[in-house]
N, C-alpha and C positions, 0 to 999 in steps of 0.2 A: 396529428397523432390521435389515434382512436382511443378514447377514455372508457374504461370498463367499470362496471358495478359487480358486487359479489354474485356469483352464481351464473353470469353470463359467459358465452363462448363465442369465438370468432375464428374463421378460417385464415391462416397465415397467408395463403394465395391471394385472399381478398385485400390484403394489406400491401403486398410487395410481389413484384414479378420475379424476385430472386429471394426466396425464403428458406433456401437450403441450409443456410447457417445464420444463426442469430446470436446476439450477445443479450443475456438477461442481466439486469441490475437491480439488486435489492438494496434499498437505501433507507436511511433514518437520520434524524437529528436528535440532539440531546441538550437539554438546557444546562446541564452541568458539564458537558463536553467530553465526559469520560464514558458515556454509555456505549456498549459494544455488543455485538452478536456474531455467530459463526453461521455461515450458509452451508447447505448440504444439498445433494442431489441424489435422487433415488431412481434407478432404472427399473420399471416394473413389467412383468409378463402379463399374459392375458388373464391370469388369475389375481392380478393386482399385488404379487409378491416380487421381491428381488429374486433373480435366478440363483445368485451366489453372493458372497460378500464383496466381490469385485464390482457389484452394481450399486454400491454405497459410496458416494464420493463427499469428502469432507476436508478439514485442514490438514489431516495426516495422510490422505489418499486423494490428491487433488487432481489427477488426471487419468483418463482412460488410455490404454495402449493404443487403441484404434483412432484416437483423437476425437471421439464423438463428445466427450466432456472434458472441460479444462477450467478449473477454478482459477481465476486470474488475480485474485486478492483484492484487498481494499484500495479504493482510491479516494483521496480527500475531495470533497465538493464544497461549493461556496457556503454551505450550511450544515455540514455533517460529514458522513462518509457513505460510500457506496461499494458493495461487494459485487463483483462482476463475474459472470460465468459465460464461457464460449460453448456453444452448443452447435455441433455439425450434424445436423439432421440426416444428411446423406450418408453419414457414416455410422448412424445408430444401427445396431445389429437388428436382424429381422425379428428376432424374439422379443424385442422390446416393444411394448404397446404404448406406454406411458412414461413420461418424464416428470417427477414431482420436484418442485423448486421450493425449498423450505429454509428456515433459519431458526436458531435456538440460542438462547441466553444461558448463563452459567452463574454459579455462585448463589443460586436461589433468586436471581433477578427476573423480573417479568418484563414483558413488552410494554406495559403501562408505563415504565420509566423513560421510554423512548417516544419521540414525536415523529410525525410525518412518515409513518411506515409506508413504503411504496415500492412497487415492481414496474419496471419498464422492459420492453423488448425493443431491440434495435436490429436492423439488417446489417449485413457485413460491411456496408459503407459508413455505419455509424448513425444513419437517419432513424429517428424514433418511429416505431410502428404502433405501440400501444402503451398504456399506462393504467396502473390500478392501485388506488389508495386502500390501504388495509385499516379498518377500524375495528373497535370492540375486541381488542387483543389484550386488555389491561391486566388480566389474570393469567395470562398464557406465557409459558416459558419456551414453547416452540410453536411455531406458526408455518402453515402451508400457505404460501403466497399464491401459488397457481401450478397449473400442470399443463404440459404439452401432450396430445394424444392423437393417435393416428385415426383418420377417418376418410374413407373413399379414396385411398391412395395418396392422401395428403396429411398435412399436420393441422390441428386446431389448438387453440389455447383456451383454457377455462380458468376464470378468476374464482379462486377458492376462498382464501381469507379466513381459514379456520385454525384453531390452535388446540394445543395440548398442555394442560396445567402440569403434566408430569415431565415435560421437557423432551430432550432428544431421545431419552430411553423409551418414552411412551410412543413417540412417532416411528422409532426404528422397529419396535416390537410389532406394531400394527402392520408393517409392511414385510414381516417375515424375517426379521433380524433377531436372533437369540442374544439378549442382553446379558453379559457376563459381569454383573456388578452387583454387590450386596445392597447398595443404596438405591438402586434403580431397577429392581427386577419386575416391578409391577408395570403392566402396560397402561399407557395413558388413555384417557377417554377425550374424545373431541368435545368441544363446547356444545351448547344446547342444540344447534342446527346441524344435523349430521351431513357429512360430506356427500354429494350425489354419487361418488364413486368409491364409497368406503370399501376396503378390501375385506374379503372373508378370510378367516383363520387358515393358515397353510398347515400342511401335515408335517412337513420337513423344513423348518425355517433354516436359513444360512446362519453361520455363527461368526459373530464379529464382537471384538471387545469395544463397547461404547463407554466413553468416559463418564465417570461421575460428574455431577455438576461442579464446575470449578468455584470452590467456596471462596469467601473473601475473609479469612481469618486474620488475626493480627500479624501472623507471619504466612504470607501465601505460599502454599506448596505448589510446585508444578503440577498441572493436571495430568492424570493418566491420559494417554493417547491411544486410540484404537490401532491394531495391528494393520499394516499395509499388506498387499497381496503378495509381494515378494521382496527379498532383500535388495536394498539399493547400495551402491558403492559411494562413500564419501572419502575425502582425504583425511588421513590422521591429523589430530589436533596438534601434535607435536612432530615436527619433521625429523627425519632420521639424521644422524650425525654424518656430516660431509667426510668424503675421503680426500678432500684436498689438503695438501701440506700447509697452506697459508691462505690468507684472505686475498692474495693477488691472483689466485687460480679462480677464473670465472666459469660458472656453469654454463654449458652449451644450452642455447635457448633455441626453440623451434622457430620463434618470431623475433629476430633481431631488431633492435630499435635504435641502438646507439649511433648508427651511421646516418640517420635521417637528418636532413639539413634544411629543407624547405617545407612550407605549408603544403604545397602540392604533393610532395613525397609522403608527408604525413597522412594526408587525407586518402591517398591512393592505397598505402599500406593498411591504414586502419580498416578501410572498407573491405579490402580483400581478406584480411585476417578474420574479421568478424563474420562475414558471409561464408567463408569456408568452414568455420567452426559450426555455424548454425546448420550447414548441410551435414556435417559428420556426426554431430551430437543431436539426435532427434528431439530429446526433451528440451534442449536449449532453443533450437530453432522454432518448436512448437510454442514455447513459452513467449517468446518474443513476437510471434506473428498471429497468435490466436486472438488477441484483443484487437487486431485490425481486420478481422473477418476472414482470415485465410483458413481453407479447409484443412483437414488432417490428410496428409498424402505424401508423395514422393516430392521432395524438395530439391530444386537445383538454383544455384545462384551464379551470377555473372558480373563481370566488372567492365567499365568503360564500353558500354554498348552504344553504338552510334545510331541515330534516327534521323531521317530527312526532316528539316524544319527551315523553310525559307532558304536563304543563301547560305546560312551556316548550320551544319548539322548539330542537333541536340546530343549531348553526350553525358547522361547522368553518371554518377559514381558507380552505381550498382543496379542490379535487377534481381529480384527474387520471383521465382516461378514455382507453383505448387500444382501437381497434377493428381487428380482424384477422379476415378471413373470415367476418363476420357475428357473431363472438363478442366480448364486451366484457370488459375488465379494468378495475377501477375501484379507486381508493384515495383516502380522505379524507386531508387534510393539516391538521395542527395545528401552528402556528408560534409561536415565542417569540423575542424579541429583547432586547438590552440586559442579557443575563445572567438574565432572568426565568426561574424554573423551570417545567418542565412540571407541571400539576396532575393528579395521579392520577385524580380523580373526572371531570374533563373528558375525559381520554383514555379512560377506562372507558366513558363515554357514547358516544363515537364508535366504539369497538369493538362495543358493543352495536348501534348504528344500522347499522354495516356488516354485522354478522351477520344481522340481520333482513332487510336489503335484498339480501343475497347478494353484497356487495362483497368484494373479495379482500383488501385491506389498509388498515391505518391507518399513515401515516408522520408521524412527529414530527420537528420541525426546530427546533434551538435552538443556543446558543452552546456547550452542553455536548458532551462527547465520551463516547460509550458505551463501556463496558468489558465484556470477556466475564466473566460471573458476577456482574455488578453493574449490573442494569438501572436506568435512569433512573427508570422508573415501574413499579409493580407493577399488573397488570391481572388480572382474573378471566376466564377462558375457560370459557363453558358447554360441557362436554363432552357434553351431550345433543344439542347442535346438530350436524346433518350437515355444515353448511357451516363451514369454518375460515377464520378471519381472521388473517393475519399482522400483527404489530405491528413496524415497522421505525423505525430513528432515523438522521437525517442530522444532522451537524454543519455549521454554516456554514463552518467551516474546510474541510470535505471539499468543499462546493460551490465554493468559491474555488479549492481544489487542482485540481478537474477542469476548471474554466474555464481556469486558467492552462496546464494541461497541453495543452489543445486549441489554444489560439490562439498560444501562444509555442513550442510544441514539436512536436506531432503534426500540427496543421493541421485545418481545416474545409473544407467543400465550396466556398465562395466568399467574396469580400471582405466582402459584406454580413453574413454570418454572423459572420465574425471581428470586424467592428465592433461588432455587437450583444453578442458576449461581452465585448468591451473595455468597452462601456458598463455592462454588469452588473458587471464587476470594479471599475470606478471607484465604482459605487454602494456595493457591498459593502464596499469599503475606506475609504469616507468616515467621518470621526469620528462623524457624526450618524446613521448608518444603523443602528446597534445590532447589526450582523451581524459581529462581530469574533472569533468562536470563543471558546475557553475563556479566561476573563478573572479567575477569582477562585479562590484556593486554599482557600476555604471557611472557615466559622467556627471550625474546629479549629486553623487555622494558628497564630494568635498564641498560644493556650494551650500548644500543643505546643512552639513555639519557646521560650516563656518557661519551660516545664517543663525542657527540655533545658538552658538557661542556668543555671537554679537547681538542676539535678541532682535534680529531684523527679519526673520522669516515669518511671513503671514499665512494665515489660513487661506486655502484656495490655491496655493502656489503649486503649480503642476509638477515641479521638481520633487516635492515631497511625496506625490503619488508614485513617481518613479522609484524613489527610495523604498517605499512600502512594498511595491512589487517585487524590487530586488530582494528585500527581506523574506518575502513569502517564498521566493525561489530558493533562497538559501536554506530556510527551515525545511522545505520539502526535500532538499538534497541531504540535509543532516539526518532526516528520517530514513532516507534510503541507505545511507552509509551505516548508520547505527543498527538498523534492522538486518542488513546483511551480514554484519559482524556478529550479532546476537542470535540470528536465527529466528527472531520474533517479529511480529508486526508492530512497527512504530509509525504512528500517524499524527500529523498536526490536528489539533483540536480546533473544530470550527463550531461556534455557538450561534451563528445567525440562523434565522428560520428559513425553512424550505422556501423557495421562491424569491428569496431577497436577491437584490441586484448586486453582483460583485464589484461593479464600479462604485456604486453608493457605499458599499462597506469599506472599499479601499479609501475612498475619499474621506469618510469619517476617521479612519486610522491615520490618514495624512494630516487631517486637522489636528488630531491629538498630538502627533509628532510636533507640529508647529507650536502648539501651546505648551507642552510639557517636555519636549525633547526625549520622548520615550518610544521604543519600539518593543513590543511584547509578543510572545508566542508561547503556546503550550503543546507539549508532546505527551501522547498516551503510548506507554510501552506495554505490550501484552505481558499478562501475568505479574504486573508490577503494581504495588499499591500506589494510589495517588496519581497525580499528574505532574510531569516534570515542567516547570515554568521556567522561561528564559526571557530576561529583560535587558535591553541595552539603553543605558541612559547617556545620550549624547552631550548632556550638559556637564556630568561629572567624569565622563570617559570611563565608565565602569560597567562591566556585565555581571549580572546576578542570576545564578542558577538556583532554583528552590524546588521544594516538593513539600506538600502538606499531607500529613498522615492523621487519621482520626484517632480520637483517644479510645483505648480498649473499653469493651462493655463491662468487663469485670475487673475486680481489684480496686485498690485506692490510688490516688494521685502520686504519692511518694513512690509507690512500687512502679507505676508507669514511668516516672522520671528515671529511676535507678535502671530499669530495664533498657530504656532508650539510650542511656549513656553507655551501658555495657555493649549494646549492639554497635555503637559508633566507637568501639575501643581503638580501632585501627584507622579511623577517619582523621583527616588533617585537623590540627588543633585550632585552625582558624574558621572552622565550621560554625555558623551562627545558629543557635536554636532559640526559637521564640515559642512560648506558650500561648496557645489561642484559646480565648475565654469567650463565654456567651455574653453577648452584649456589645456596645460600641467601644469599650475601653480595650486598651492592649494589655496583654499579659507580660510577665517578666521575660527577659531575653539575655543572652550572653553567649561568649564563645566556648567551645569545648574545653579549651585550655582552662578557663575559670570554673566551669560547670563540673568537670571530672572529680575533683575532691568534694564537691558540694552539690550533689544533684537536687537537693531540696531547694536550692535557689530558683528552680523552675516552677515552684508552687506560688500562685498568686497570693498577694497579702494586700488587703483582707481576702479571706478565701472567696473564690468564684468558681462557677462550674466551668471545667476544662473541656473543650470540644476537640482539641488536637494539638498538634506541634507542626511548626514550619521549620524546615532545615534549609540553610542558605550558604552558598559559597559566592565570594566576590572575586572579580579578577579584572586587571586593567584591560581596556578595549584597544584593539589595534586601530590605528588611525587611517592608514591608507585603504584604497578601495579594492586592492588585489588580495592575492593569496600569499604574499610574501610573509617573512616571519614578522613584520611589523604590520601586517594587513588585518583588517577587520575580520575577514572570513576566517583566516587561520586562528584568530583569537576566539571566534565562537566555537569552531571545532574542539579546540583545546579545553575550553571551558566545560562543554557537554560532556566530553570524554572523562575529565577528572572528576566531575560531580557524579557521573554515574558509577564509575569504578570504585570511588571512595565512600560514597554516601549510598546511592540507590542499591548497590549490590549488598551493602552492610545491612540494609533494612530487610534483605530477603533471607538473611541468615538468622539462625536461632541465637538469642542471647547466651553469652558465656556464663 
């Protein structure tokens, strides 16, 4: 990988023979675990300005109709998170000369609160081409990480690494976007070193509503979002009343599922249904394939395609082909349902077939969730072959998440597309589809649980590492499910430093599990105060969900306590509230049932400085490894859902 320094540039053709499409990753880590930023992309003309508001891509306008830009969203990494952007340079309009890659913070936060700011570029196969570490951004609220620009018929990348103290509004204004917000009407200035390509003022800037910085008040209000280019269609939050006379009348479904009897039937049906909807709903098909390096273009999908391979033909479950400007991008698809594992020999065969035929990728699809540094299958890549084949994985939980985000929150092009996605969701969520995401903690779960109970589990036991990996997969699935339902970004918090080894990190967590019997995770929900913590105590058999909220900056402690109790008026009586105080000692604590008549019981005696409050709910932990009613996975889902609905949502409301 080519490592760059500030101000340098490099031609993409010198780094890859196929640089027509790239994946940009903007990443960071945070010591507190809850630091976040939003990426944005600006397409600029020869004058260094956007041609219209449609050339500004951000969280509320994430994709270009021509497929040239697609914000892929945040992905957890071993030591933080990374926001990824798919850029199809072959689809970039002729009038666009530069593509600016930036990120901004909100709530008055600066990039100095984040560590390891870094941009990477990878080709469509996922192979890293270049990297650029950004420094000296401590006081900046928006940072230009880099830019792609045309030169001599090709594309070059420049490492910029400069920022705006005035945030997203300052950045947007400098590139010809008129900011319609009272709090951010002043154009921002770059830091001391001017950008080598700083744009000149434009006479007629485009008009876009840029959000004010998302403040972090005691009660966080949802941030104002910029307008999108055109109205999108989403499904109504409340379904219309059915015309059926009684519950025995079953609504006709486009994709029937109740008659499926074997795993082969489930795999065949699921593959066909998914690929068909991807073809007919362009936003959905592009959303799933952009991260794999597919160009924006006409998509066709096929099932049960046979290829010569020795004595027995290879027959992957599906094939995706995208055509753009006479060039083809092709991926073979291997599907598993009902928790069935991917078979390494089978995946290896498809990688070999793809390599021989010049195809770009093999995509595996199953209920399992891939982890960084822990591949679901190991395949052998023939280094002698000039053509590279990328191996990618999708979880059914990710497919469901993307469909939910489109039809319930972001919207699609028309009502027919929304209905198709709804039918797909109903199919995936049916008990008989076999497409339910991560559903099993693995064979090591029961022995590890029994070993902890009997105090015979020793540090270094490989089975404990397996349980930690399963726990991490479960947490990522919880984030996908909750994020899809809320329409918000939900990510697991990673506090390790960039460059740390995921194997070493998981081994340390496994040793803690052996010593203390504890599994711990933290979830950051967009626009929500604090971090939702989730702990599983295998010794006591209890799950604990909790959140810490800081003390208000104004007012007196008794007022804080009364306001908190009023906010939790409808929360369960068994919510535990603990006062956090400065220093090593613990503050007073009690259940809401006891504190409602006497909020003053939350005040420390003798008086001490209150730093915040911790709210917790406890629940019995499921014992079995699966997703049955008595299963551990079901109990985790229920604990998170109950805590979010009854406690977190209450904190977002104004006190009565």
